[in-house]
C-alpha positions in Angstrom: -136.8 -39.1 -74.4 -134.2 -38.3 -71.8 -131.5 -35.9 -72.7 -128.4 -35.6 -70.6 -126.5 -32.3 -70.6 -123.2 -33.6 -69.3 -120.0 -31.7 -69.7 -116.8 -33.1 -71.0 -115.5 -33.8 -67.5 -118.6 -35.8 -66.5 -118.5 -37.8 -69.7 -114.8 -38.7 -69.3 -115.4 -39.7 -65.7 -118.4 -41.9 -66.6 -116.5 -43.5 -69.5 -113.6 -44.2 -67.2 -115.4 -45.4 -64.1 -118.2 -47.5 -65.4 -116.0 -50.0 -67.3 -113.6 -50.1 -64.4 -116.4 -50.8 -61.9 -117.9 -53.5 -64.1 -114.5 -55.2 -64.5 -113.9 -55.1 -60.7 -117.4 -56.6 -60.1 -116.9 -59.4 -62.6 -113.4 -60.2 -61.3 -114.6 -60.2 -57.7 -117.4 -62.6 -58.5 -115.1 -64.8 -60.4 -112.4 -65.0 -57.8 -114.9 -65.5 -55.0 -116.5 -68.4 -56.9 -113.1 -69.9 -57.7 -112.2 -69.8 -54.0 -115.4 -71.4 -52.9 -114.8 -74.2 -55.4 -111.3 -74.6 -54.1 -112.6 -74.9 -50.5 -115.2 -77.5 -51.5 -112.6 -79.6 -53.3 -110.2 -79.3 -50.4 -112.9 -80.4 -47.9 -113.9 -83.3 -50.1 -110.2 -84.4 -50.3 -109.8 -84.1 -46.6 -112.9 -86.2 -46.0 -111.8 -88.9 -48.3 -108.4 -89.0 -46.6 -109.9 -89.3 -43.2 -112.3 -92.0 -44.5 -109.5 -94.0 -46.1 -107.2 -93.8 -43.1 -110.1 -94.8 -40.8 -111.0 -97.7 -43.1 -107.5 -99.1 -42.9 -107.2 -98.6 -39.2 -110.6 -100.1 -38.3 -110.4 -103.1 -40.6 -109.1 -105.4 -37.9 -111.8 -104.3 -35.3 -114.6 -104.8 -37.8 -113.3 -108.2 -38.9 -113.2 -109.6 -35.3 -116.4 -107.7 -34.4 -114.7 -105.7 -31.6 -116.5 -102.4 -32.0 -115.0 -100.8 -28.9 -111.7 -100.6 -30.8 -113.5 -99.1 -33.8 -115.4 -96.7 -31.5 -112.1 -95.5 -30.1 -110.7 -95.0 -33.6 -113.7 -93.0 -34.6 -113.3 -90.8 -31.5 -109.7 -90.3 -32.3 -110.5 -89.4 -35.9 -113.0 -86.8 -34.9 -110.9 -85.5 -32.0 -112.6 -82.1 -31.6 -112.7 -81.4 -35.4 -115.8 -79.4 -36.1 -115.7 -80.2 -39.8 -116.4 -83.9 -39.2 -120.1 -84.1 -38.5 -120.7 -87.8 -38.8 -118.8 -91.0 -39.1 -120.5 -94.4 -39.8 -118.8 -97.8 -39.9 -120.7 -100.7 -41.4 -120.2 -104.4 -40.6 -119.7 -107.0 -43.3 -123.5 -107.4 -43.7 -123.9 -103.6 -44.4 -125.5 -102.9 -41.0 -124.6 -99.9 -39.0 -122.0 -101.1 -36.6 -120.6 -97.9 -35.1 -121.5 -94.3 -35.6 -120.6 -90.9 -34.4 -122.8 -87.9 -35.1 -123.3 -84.5 -33.6 
């Protein structure tokens, strides 16, 4: 069996620093996890907003089957944004009409 011959100073330091370190570690993990979840939900909201706006704007182009208008709208929606990796617009028969992917 291991026996520790720690003095009073060492015992007090251990009893003060170990719980403090554990609390700091647990709080760090919690706050990092909370921030990651916030970023995920923000990105999802942003994607839904872009999709909703693009759906409204491209409705006319899809209904008259003028996909050059829709392609232009997709290019404007992406417009150098690195977060948008793919946009797909389907026609009324659920066929891939226009797409943008990187």
